[in-house]
Residue, then its C-alpha position, 0 to 999 in steps of 0.5 A: x362332759x355332756x355340756x350340762x352345767x350341774x349346780x353346786x349346792x353351797x351351804x356356807x361361804x366365807x367373805x373377808x371384808x377389808x373395806x375395799x370396793x373389791x371386797x364389797x363386789x366379792x360380797x355381791x357375788x357371794x350373795x348371788x351364789x347364796x341366792x341360788x343355793x337355798x339354805x346357804x349362809x354367809x360368814x363375814x369376817x374382818x381379819x387383822x394382825x395382832x397390833x404391835x405395841x413396843x417402846x414408848x408407845x406401850x407407856x401411853x397406849x395400854x394393850x387394852x386400849x389398842x385392842x378396843x381401837x382395833x375392835x372398833x376399826x374392825x366393826x366399822x369395816x363390816x358396816x357396809x357389808x352388813x347393810x348389803x346383807x340386811x334385806x337379802x334374807x340370807x342368814x349371816x354371821x359376823x366375826x373379827x379374827x386376829x392373826x396372820x391375815x391370809x393364813x387366818x382366813x384360810x384356816x378359819x374357813x376350813x375350821x367352821x366348815x365353809x364350802x368356799x371363800x369368796x374374796x376381793x382381789x385388788x387390781x395389782x398386776x401379776x408382777x406386783x403380786x409376786x413382788x409384794x404378795x397379795x392377801x388374796x393370792x396367799x389365801x388361794x395358796x393356803x386354803x384347801x377350799x375353793x377360792x373365788x377371787x373377784x376384782 
């Protein structure tokens, strides 16, 4: 290489939002990348597992009520992220996904033609990631796309 940085033109970045500071810092990085790539858009997502309703809970809380509560929770998670994007001029969409979180994020990014995933990584140690497993590390392994992890 000749030491010259060649710009990479991004068209679409997927940013998972989980309500954490790390996710919002990842969004800040995605915004900075998008501002350097004219025409780039951002896809904000909140992914969650299918709610488990079993035993006596199903008698008192119908599946439709659980789905409504989950949808409202997901929308609440995305409010601050939408506020950050509101005045940037960057086009964005918002989606709520249901399924195994890491695999759903990776598969959806590929399915909708994203160029990269930009996501927050919580401050666990490498040993903590190995023992417990973080969503970010699982996405990194599950995705064929570049994944930028932001602390």
